[in-house]
N, C-alpha and C positions, 0 to 999 in steps of 0.2 A: 341639617343644612342641605340635604339632597333627598330626592324622591326615589331614585334608582341608582344602582351601580352601573358603571359604563358598559360592562360586558353583558348586562341583562337586556339591553335595548334591542328589540326586534320588530318585525313587521306588524305584530299585534298592537303596537303602540303608535302606529302611523296616525298623524292628525292630532296627537295629544301633546300638551306642553309638559315638559319634565324639567327637573333640576338635577344636575350631576356635578360631582367634584372629583378632582384628580390632578395628575401631573402631566405636563406637556411632554408627550413622547416624541412627537415630530411636528414641525411647522413647515408649511409650504405656501408660497405666494404664487398663484396662477392668474396672471393677467388682471390683477386688482382684487381678485377674490382670495381670501386667506383660508386655508384649510389647516386644522389642527387635529392630530390624533391625541385624544385625551385618554389617559391610562389610570386605572385603579386595579385592585387585586383581582377583579373578575374579567378584565380584558380591556380592549381598545374601542373607542368610539370616535367617529369622524364628526368634527364640529365645523360648520361653515359660517364665516363672517362676511356678510354682504356689505359692500362699500356704501350702499344706500343708508345704512344705519351708521352715520358718521361718528357718533360718540363712541360706540363700542368698537368700531373698526379702528379708530386711532389707538385704543388700548390694545387691540389685537396685534397691531404693528409693533408694539413694544415687547410682545411676549417672546421668550426664549425657552430653550430646552430646560425641562424640569421645573419651570414655574408651576406654582400651585394655584389652580383656578376653581372658581365656581361658575357654572354656566346654566342659564335658564333659556330654554328654546323649544322649538317645534320639531317633532320627529316627522320625517318625510322620506319617501323612497328615494334612493339614489337615481340620478338620471341614467337613461339607457346607455349601456357601454361602460359604466363606471363601477359596476358591482364588483366587490372584492371577495372572491370565494375563500380566501385564506383567513378572513376575519369572521368571527362568530356574528359580528354586527355588520357584516359587509354589504347587506342589502339596504341599509338605511343610513341616514345622516341626520344631524340636528342643526337646524338653522338657528343661530344664536340670536336671542332677543335681549338678553342681559348678560353682562360679563363682570365678574369681580376677581381681581388678582389678589388672592389670599396671601401669597408670599412670593418673593423673587428667589432666584437660585443662581449661584455662581456656576461657571462652566465646570461640569463634572470632570474628574481626572480620567475617566474612560467613558466611552459611549456604551449604550445598552446592548449593542450587538457586537461589541469588540471582544476578542479573546484576550483579556488583559492578564498581566502577570498576577499570580495568585497572591503574592505579598501585598500588591496594591489593592486587590479585591478585598482582602481581609482587613486592611487598614481602613478602607471605606466600605465596610461590610453593609451598612445601611443602604448604600447606593447599589451595591452588588445584589442585594435582596430585592431591589425593585425590578430586576430583570425577570422576564416571563418564566424562564426555566427554573430559576432559583425560587421564585415565589410559588411556582407550581410544585416544587419539591416539598416546600413547607406545608402547602395545602394537602398534598398527598400524605405527608406524615400525620397531619391532623386527622385525616380520614382513617388512616391505619389505627391510630389510638382509639378513635371512636368505635371502630369495628371490633377491636380487641375488648374494649370495655363492655360493649353491648352483648357480645357472646358470653363473656365470663359472668356478667351480672345475671344473665338469663340461665346460667348453669350453676347458680348457687354459690359463686365465689364472692368473698368479701374483701373490699379494698382496705388495707391496713397500712399505715405508715410505720416505718421502723427508723431507729435513730441514725442521724448523720454523724454524730460524735460518738464514737465507740472506742474499743481498744484494739491494738494491733493483734492480728492473727496471721499465721503462716498459710496464705492462700496462693502462693506461687509467684506473686509480684511484690514489689516494694509498696509499702503504705505511704500515703501522704499523712504526715503527722502534724498535729495542732497543739501548741503549748497551752497549758492551763494556768491562767493568772491566779485563780483561787486555790490551786493545788501546786505550789511552786515545785519545779523539777519533774512534774508529771506531764504526760502527753496523751491527748486523744489521737485516734487515727480515723481518717475518713474511710468509710466502708468500701472494700473491694466488691462486696455483694452483701445482701441481707441474710446470708445463708443460716447463720446460727439463730438469728431472731425469728426467721420463718419456721425453723424447726421448733423453737420454743412456743410459737403460736399453735403448732399442731398439738403440743403437749398441753396447751391451755384449753383444748377442745374446740377451737375455731373451725376445724375440719377442712375448710376450703378457703385459701388465701390467695390474693394477687396484689401486685403493686407495680405500677410503672415508675421505676425508681432510678435515681442518679447514683452512679457508682464511680469509684476513683482508683486508678492504678498508676503508680509512678514507674512507668516502663518506657523503653524505647518505642518510638512510634512507627507505624507503617500506614499505608493508604487506608486500611480498615481499622485502625486503632486510634484512640484518643485518650488523654489522661483522665478526662471525665466523659462518661458515656451513659447511655440510658438502656435499661433492659426491662423487659416484661418478666416479672418474677412470679412464679406460681408454685404452690405447695398443696398437697392433698393428703388426707388421712384415710386409713383403712383401704389401701390400694396396692396393686402390684404393677409391674411394668406395663402390662397391656392396658390397664385402666388409665394410666397417665398418657401413654402414647396415643391411644385411640381418641381420648378427649382433645389432646393437643393437635392431632391431625384434623379433627373437625374444626378446631379454631383456625388453623392455617387455611383450610379450604374456604371457610366462611370469610376470612380476611381477603383472599384473592377474588372471591366472587363479588364481595361488596365494593371493593375499591377498584379493581381492574376488569371486572366482569369476565374472569378467567376461571374455567373449571379445571381443578387439579384432580389427579387420579384418586380413586378410592378402591382399595387402600393404597397407601404409599408402600413401595417395595422396601424390604428389609434385607440387610446384609451384615454378616459378622465382621468384626474388625479384622480377623485373620484373612477372610476372603477379600476384603477391600485392599489390604496391603499386598496380598498375593497378585491380584488382578490389576490393580491400579497404582500401587506404590504409595497410596494415600488413604488416610481415614476420613477424607472428605472428597470422594471422587466425583468428578463432573460426568454424569452418565450421558450427557449430550454428545460426548466425544466417543466415537465407536473405535477406540484403540485400546488394547489391553497389553499388559506385561505378560510374557510367557516364560515359565521356569525352564531353564536349560542346564542347570547345574549338574544334573545326573549325566548329561551327555558330555560335559566338559571335564569330568573328574579324571579321565585317563589321558587327556591330550598333553603333548609335550610343549606346554605354553603356560608358564607360571601365573601369568596375568589372569588366566581362566582357572587353571588347575588349583591354585592356592585357595581362592574363595570357595571353589566347589567342594574342597575337602574340609573347610573350616565350618564347624557347627554354627558359628555366628555369621558366616558368609552367605553370599547369594550371587548367582549368575543368572541374569534375566535378559530377555530380548524384547524389542519393541518393533513391530513391523509397520512401516509407513506406506500405505498404498500410493503408487505413483512416485515414490521417493527417489527413483533413479535419476530423475531430472534435476535433483539438487546438485549444485556446483560444489567444488571443493571448498570454496569460501563459505558457503552456507553451512557445510558440515563443520568447518573450523569454528564458525560462530556458535554453533550448537555445542561444540566441545568446550568452548570458553564459557558458555552459559551453564553447563552442568558442573563446571569447576566451582561455582559458587556454593554448591551443595556438598563439596568434598570429593567429587569424582576426579580421579587422576587422569582420565582420558575417556574417549568415546569411540570404541571400535564399531565398525560397520561392514556390511556386505551389500553390494548392489546386485540385484537379481535382473540381469539384462535379458536372460532367456532361461526360464525355469526348466525347459525340456532338454537343454543342452548339458545338464549336470554341472560339474565343476567348471567346464569351459564357458558356461553361460554366466558365471559369477565374476565379480570384480571387487577385490579387497586386499589390503596389505596383510591380513591375518589368515588368508586361505592356506598358505604354506604350512601353517601349524595345525590345520584341521584335517583329520582323515576323512575319506569319502563317506563312511557310515555316519560320522558326526554331522557332516554337511547335510546329508540326506535327512537325518533326524531333525535338524534345525529347520529345514525347508518344510518338512511335513508338519512339525509341531506349530510353527508360526503361520502356516497356510499361506506362505508367500507365493505371489504370482509374478509373472513377467512384468517388469517395470517397477517392482516394489524395492524398498530399501529396508534393511534390518539393522537397527542399532542394538548395541550390547552394553550392559553394565555389569561389572564384576568387582566386588569389594565386600566390606561388611554390609550386612543386609540393610542396616539403617541408611547407609550412604547410597546404596543402589536404589532403594525405595524412594528416597528424597530426590535423587538425581533423575531417574527415569520417570518418576511420577510427575515432576515438574516439566520434564522434556515432553511428556505426553500432552500436557496442556499447552505448552508453547507451540509445538508442532500443529496441534489442533487449531490454535488461533491463527498461526501464520499461513496455513494451507486451507483455511475455510472449512474445516471439518467439524465445526460445532453446529449442531442442529438447532433450529429455532425452538422456542417454547421453554417449558419449565420442567425440571427433572428433580423432584424431591426424593429423599431417601432417608431411611433410618439406619444408622450404624449401631450395632449392638455387640454384646459380649466382648467388651474391652478387657485387656489384662487389668487386674486389680493394682499391681505395682510394676514399676520398671526400675532398673538399676541406673543410678547416676554414673555417667562415664568417668567423672573425676573422683568422687568420694567413694564410689562402689557401694553406696548406701541405697536402700529401697526408698523410692519416692512414690507418692500416690499419683496415678495417671490422671485422675480427676481431682478430688479433694479428700481429706481424711475422714469425711463423714459419709462417704459412699459405702453402701453395704456390699459385701462379697457375695458370690453366688452360693457359697456354702454357709451353713448355719453354725458350724462347730468352730469355736475360737482356737482350740488346740490343733485342729486339722489345718487351719489357716497358718498358724505359727510354723507348723511342720513343713509346709510346702508353699510359701508365699509366691514364688515365681510362676507357679502353674495356676494360681487362683484367678478366676474371672470376676469381674464386678457386675453389679446389676445397674449398669449405666447405659445411657442411650443418647446419641447425638442425632440431631436432625440437620440434614445437609440439603442445600438447594443450589443447583447449578455450580457445584464445586466449592461452595462457601458454607461453612458451618454457621447456621443461623440460630442454633439453640442447643443446649446440652443439659442433661439432668440425670437423676438416678433415684433408685430407692435408697433411703437413708438407713443408717444403723440406728436401731431403736433399743438395743440391748447394751447395758453398761459394760458387761464383760467383753463383748465383741469390740466395742469402741476402745476399751483399754488395750486389747490385743493389737488393733490397728495402730494405735499410738506407739506401742512398743516396737512394732515392726518398722515404723518410720523413725525410730530412734528418738522419739519424744519421751523424755523421762517422766516418771510419776510427778516429780516436782514441777517440771515445765507444764505438763498437762493440767495439773491442778491450778497453776498460776494463770494460764491462758484460757483454759476451758473448764475450770472448776464448776462454774455455774451451770454449764451444759451437762457435765457428768452428774452433778447433783440432781438436775432435773430428770435425768434418765431413771432415777431411783423412785420417781413418784408416778409411775404408770404411763409410760410413753407409748402411744399407739404406733403400729406400722404406718409409715408415711413415705412419700416421695414427691418429687417435683421436677421443675425444669426452669431454665431462664433463657429467654430469647434476646438476642442482641437487636434492639429496636432500630438503632442507627443502620446496622448492616441489612436488616430486612428492607427498610425503606430505600437504601442505596440500590439494592437489587431490583426492587419494584420500579424505581425511577429510571433505571438504566444509567445511573451515575457511576463515575470512575472512582470516587472516594467518598467516605462517609462525611468528609468536610462539606460536601455539596448538599447534604441533607440535614445539617445541624445549623441552627441560626447563627450562633457565634462560636465557631470552633477554634481550637488552638492549631498552631503550625507544627511542622515536624520537630521543632525544638521545644515543644510544649509551652509556647509563649503566645500572647495575644497582641498582634500589631495594632488593633483598634484601641485598646486601653493601656497598652504598654505593660501588661501584667506578665510575669511577676515583677513587682517593684520593691523599692526600699520601704522600710517602716521607720518610724521615729525612734530616737534613742530612748525616749520615755516609754514607748510601747515595749521595747526590748527589756528595759529595766523592770517593768511591771511583771513580765513573765520570767524573769531570772535568766535571760539569754544574753550571752556576750558573743559578738561576731569575731571570728579570727580570720585574718587575711590569709588567702591561699599561699601555701609554701612555694617559694620560687626555686625552680630547679637550677 
């Protein structure tokens, strides 16, 4: 029906007759001449309707916003003084010769340039997606997946689909379960990831696998979480950590060059988990923010102030400082707001020292806690934090986990509020994670990543003897403070896999029931292998500069895991429930 997209029309087509189709973006009537900006996925094009062409001019007068049109006309330069440099097609216009109204449209519930309520946007998502930035996000997402596929295809990876209906496995989040009509009382689970299947593909000799795959997790939502999400899943045989991370680095550099024309560093910096927590309080630090946590627990061990002395003496405690350049200008209200902010992470307070004059010693400082700190401790804090006149030092003192969470988040918050985030992209590999961590409630070991991650030691008995000190062969890739991917070298030895299950308190019976097929496969010559998964939605969100992954997914769910467009989830018929052997019970009334 058309010869060109609207956004493709330029000066090279001057004097040619073309046909375009699209939606009415804007209509203007200037002294009898009607101008319409026609929109399609490639951009806008100005159409001119001359009153001398009475038949089509009468039709043009009836046109309203979002009408669907087909226009045939002559491309010509815009008159002098009317060029629009903000439009890709801003040097030309089309004089309409023929007009066909393909469809009318009701008045939309929001205009294309309005900041409408998100619930309304999601209810009318098909209209929301007509907006330039939303359409641009989907086009960027397409380019990202094309770049991913082209790189992996050229490096010997094979695209293989894995099942959407599988069985429940303990991967850290709740499964979405699906009843089976043909197996009454039995349930499938939607996959949280293709983890086990891609390991089985390595055992089958495929060697290099990838898949852009839909995954499902029934968990509470945040700005960068969805109940259904997409990841790039990759697995490789006969590799170590360096082989995987080097190849994936090349993939990310290719991705940014092809889609954004951005050159990322080569190589990406690497940092151990322990160093990241010590310096940034986070295992996904944003290196664009030039602020670091400074350990001061050894200075506080002898002070007569339990708030500091207690955590300093506690093997599981930490006392750390965060020096904010120019922070003296913060008002008490700002500091109180930051105190309230860190309380979300379990912090019971936020001590501080204002450095009004660093050369004046104690007299140049301002803080409610100074009376508890001897001169030598104060000098040590100033020296260690490298505080200068005009700076402010925040302190965190509690269990190490709370201090890291609170000061790590405060570091990012202060960086955002005070404009301390540098431009550009800061990729980072975080490595040498602990293999296990203790659950605060049950006191049982849990896998920091997943139970198929290989430990850094090869001896199963040594792992059993000292699980708290064991490191894993895992690696996360971080970009601008967001984890965009994570992976590991996998366990390929049956004895080691059994030892990990044992430490995670997974009995032989449970292991056999849930993973028997994997344990069986390990007996038939499993190669050393490893892989990674990238959160595609999160990668595109960062590249697009969007605030939420909902802005880069065509039809996302809300914070309550529902869809305003289709009103999902919804009821099913009594017959469907009967076929699957399910009976609904009304919620108990308190």
